[in-house]
C-alpha positions as CSV (number, residue, x, y, z in Angstrom):
1,M,0.0,0.0,0.0
2,A,1.1,3.5,-0.7
3,Q,1.9,6.2,1.8
4,I,0.4,9.4,0.5
5,H,1.5,12.7,2.0
6,V,-1.3,15.4,1.8
7,T,0.3,18.9,1.7
8,S,-2.9,20.9,1.6
9,A,-6.7,20.6,1.0
10,H,-9.4,22.9,-0.3
11,V,-12.7,22.6,1.6
12,E,-16.1,23.6,0.1
13,A,-19.3,23.1,2.0
14,G,-17.8,20.8,4.6
15,R,-16.1,18.5,2.1
16,F,-12.7,18.4,0.5
17,A,-12.9,19.6,-3.0
18,R,-9.2,19.0,-3.9
19,L,-6.2,17.6,-2.1
20,H,-2.6,18.3,-3.0
21,V,-0.8,15.0,-2.5
22,R,2.7,13.7,-2.9
23,M,3.9,10.1,-3.2
24,R,7.5,8.9,-3.0
25,G,9.4,9.4,-6.2
26,L,6.5,11.3,-7.9
27,P,5.8,15.0,-8.3
28,E,3.0,16.6,-6.3
29,R,-0.4,16.4,-7.9
30,V,-4.0,17.4,-7.2
31,V,-6.7,14.8,-6.7
32,D,-10.4,15.1,-6.1
33,R,-12.3,13.9,-3.0
34,D,-13.6,10.8,-4.8
35,T,-10.1,9.7,-5.6
36,A,-9.0,10.3,-1.9
37,V,-12.0,8.3,-0.6
38,R,-11.2,5.4,-3.1
39,W,-7.5,5.4,-2.0
40,L,-8.5,5.2,1.7
41,R,-10.9,2.4,1.0
42,D,-8.2,0.5,-0.9
43,G,-6.0,0.7,2.3
44,H,-3.6,3.4,1.4
45,S,-2.3,5.7,4.2
46,M,-2.9,9.4,3.9
47,L,-0.8,11.6,6.2
48,V,-0.6,15.3,6.6
49,R,2.5,17.2,7.7
50,G,3.7,16.1,11.1
51,G,2.4,12.6,10.5
52,A,-1.3,13.0,11.4
53,P,-3.3,10.4,9.5
54,L,-6.5,11.2,7.6
55,L,-9.1,8.5,8.3
56,L,-12.2,7.4,6.4
57,V,-15.3,7.6,8.6
58,E,-18.7,6.4,7.5
59,V,-21.8,8.5,8.6
60,G,-24.9,6.6,7.4
61,D,-23.9,5.6,3.9
62,E,-21.6,8.6,3.3
63,P,-17.8,8.6,3.7
64,F,-16.0,11.5,5.3
65,I,-12.3,12.2,5.7
66,R,-11.2,13.2,9.1
67,P,-8.1,13.1,11.3
68,D,-10.0,12.4,14.5
69,G,-12.2,9.4,13.6
70,V,-15.3,11.2,14.9
71,A,-18.5,10.1,13.1
72,E,-19.4,13.6,12.0
73,A,-20.8,14.4,8.5
74,A,-18.0,16.8,7.4
75,D,-14.5,16.4,6.2
76,L,-11.9,18.0,8.5
77,W,-8.4,19.2,8.0
78,P,-6.2,18.7,11.1
79,A,-5.8,21.9,13.2
80,S,-2.1,21.1,13.7
81,A,-1.4,21.1,10.0
82,P,-0.6,24.2,8.0
């Protein structure tokens, strides 16, 4: 499984619209939320600066990406990350 470093994210209406990611040996790229959710479901690790993980949390039938694992219907960028 890949370790994906997330350098920044753009949030719109409580959801990540775009995430800037970097993987070892590859240039930084921008992915959409659906891609990030798919990668997390496939078992890849997504880490922000400082090593905080982004986790996939299901609320009802909807996935959300959060660092705290709280079952809340909103994506969340870690407060400790730039």
